[in-house]
N, C-alpha and C positions, 0 to 999 in steps of 0.2 A: 800856097803852103807856107812860103817864107813870110809873107805878110801876116799870116795867122800867128806864126811863132813870134814875130816882132810885136804884134799887138798883145799877145799873152805876156811877153816880157815887160812891156810898158805897164800893163795892168798890174803885174806883180810888183814892179818897182814902186808904183804909186801906193799900193796897199802896204808895202813894207814901210814906206815913208810915213803913211798915216799911223801905222802901228808904232813906229819909233817916236813920233810926236806924242801919241797917247801915253806911251811908256814914260816919257820924260815928264809929262804932266802928273801922272800917277806917282812917280818917284818923288817929285817935289812935294806933293800933297802928303805922302807918307812921311817924309822928313819933318814937315811942319807938324803933323799929328804926333810924331815922336817927341818933338820939343814941347808941345802942349801937354802931352802926357807926363813928361818929367816935371814940368812946372806944377801941374796939378798934384803930383805925388809930393812935391816939396810943400805945397800948401796944406795938404792933408797932414803931413808930419808936424808942421808948425801948429796946426789947429789941435792936433792930438796932445802936443806938449802943453798948449794953452789950457786945454780941458783938464789935463792932469793937475796943472798948477791951480786952477780954479777949484777943482775937487778938494785939493789939499787945504785951500783957504776956507772952503765951506766946512770941512771937518774941523778945522781949527776953531772957526767961529762957533760951531755947534758945541764943541767942548768948552770953549770959554763961556758961552751962554749958560750951559748946563752947570758949570762950576760956580759962576757968579750968581746965578738965580737959586741960591740955596736958602731962600726964605720960604720954607714950607715943606711939608712931607712929600707932596707930589713932585716937586722939583728935585728933591734929594733922590727920589727913586729914579727919575729920568737921568740925572747925572750919573748915578750908580750904574744904571743899565747901559748908558753910553760908554762909560769907562770899561765895563765888563765886555762889551762888544769889541772895543779896541784891543783888550787883552786877548780875547779869543782869536782875533786876526793875527796878532803878534805870535801867539802860540802856533797857529797853523803855518805861518811863514817859517818859524823855527823848525817845525816838523818837516816842511818841504826841504829846507836846507840840510837837514840831517840825513835825508835819503840819499 
C-alpha cells in the first residue's frame, strides 16, 4: 500500500513538472506574440498615416491637373465638378462640427 502511494506521488510530481515546463513555454510564446502584435499595430498605424498622406497628394494633384487643364469645355466641367465635390465635403464636415 505504501509503495502504491509513493508511486502515485512520484507520478504526480513528474506530471506537475511537465505541466510547469509546458506552462513556461506557453508563457514565453504568449509574451513573444504580444510583442509581435504591438509591432504590427505600430506598422498598421504608420501605413494608415502614409495612406492618408498619399490620398491628400492624389487629391492635390487631381485638383492641380483639373485647374491647369482649362483648355477646353470638357476640362472646365471636370475642374468645376471636382471643386464642387470638395465644397460638398467641406460643407458636410462643417455640418458634422455644428452637431
